[in-house]
C-alpha positions, 0 to 999 in steps of 0.5 A: 500500500502506498502512503497516499492510499493510506492517507486518502481519507485521513486529514491530520490536524495539528490541534488534535488532543487525545490518546495515541495508539500504536496504530496511529503511527505510520512508517513508510519507506521508499522502495525505488532503486534510485531512492527518489520517489515522492513521499506519497509513493512510499510503501507503508510498512503495514501488511502482516506487521505486528509492530514497528517498535520505534526506539530512540537509543540515547548515548551519554558521556559521564564526567566527574567534576570538582564539588559538583559530582558526576554529570552526564552529557547526551552525545548522540541518539540512534533512531531504530525500528524493530519490524516484526510480524508474518511474511506476506508475499505481494506487499510492496514494503515486505517484498522490497525489504526481503529481496535478495538485494537488500538481504545480502546488500551492504553499505549504500545499497541497503539505505532507504528513505523513510518517514515516520509520523502520527497520522492524527497530527501529521507530525513526525520525522523524515530521514535515511535508515539502513535495512538489516534483515535478521530473520526471513522465515522463522517459526514452527511447523504450521505457523506463519513464517515470521520476519525480523527486520531492523531499520537503523538511522544512518547519517545526520539526524532525521529532519522534522516532518509534517505530512500534508494531504495538499500534495494529493489534493490536485492530482488525478486518480484516472483519465479515461476515454483514450489510450495514453502513452505513457500509461496513466500515473497521477504524477505524470503530467504529459501524455500522447494518444491516437484516435481514429474516431471523429470524437471521444469523451474524456473523463478525468477523476480527481484523487480528492473527488469531494473537494477538487474541481476538474476542467477539461479544455480543448485548445483553451476552450472548456469541454463538457461532452464529447470532443470533436477532433481536427485532423492532425494534432489536438491539445487537451488540457486538464486542470485540477484545482482545490481551494487555494492550492496551486492547480495541477495541469495535465496535457494530452496531445491527441493525434487524429488518424484517418 
């Protein structure tokens, strides 16, 4: 599950007050080889997971001073996540962490970007961690195969982070009516298509289908029904607006063939 899917109907509030359960805490990781995914596309560590067990292991140094006695100075904090649960094949986060490349990789090859935050307030942290797989199938006969994975902070301290749903408020969930090239992806804004039809009806649905407005234009003119094509290339623009958030603009260059 991607983070955007988990948070689709959840609106964090900085003013939230109340108890927090372990299920309110979200850990999501970048599963791309290049480690350059948008946060909304991170994979949530969730399916089959009993706990992520976040810990902050502080290090101190003690000194004895004249007449003041012993004094402790905090020198470092090591963030770790102990991920335990049952193996589930087909989950993006588990498949990535239990891949051969990660299990036997070393150094930079097993470092991932992560976010960890409270879904009630949106507040948390964003950083980098080393993935160490300690067990990938433990258990007795008849039991689910268990996993034990540890994520440990690497490099500088994680940055303070607040999840915001604004990044998805002006994205499209789908475009239908044409065969697009490349295949539709909410974060890909430019497409091409071919059609032999005199006209086609294009339908675009926003991720935030409740609050977002979607406008389809043909050569700058708003379209409310089937679009009639001119020979050659036609430019379709789809604009998604949502309150004061900057609009997202998708374009489709449609080639009318004979």
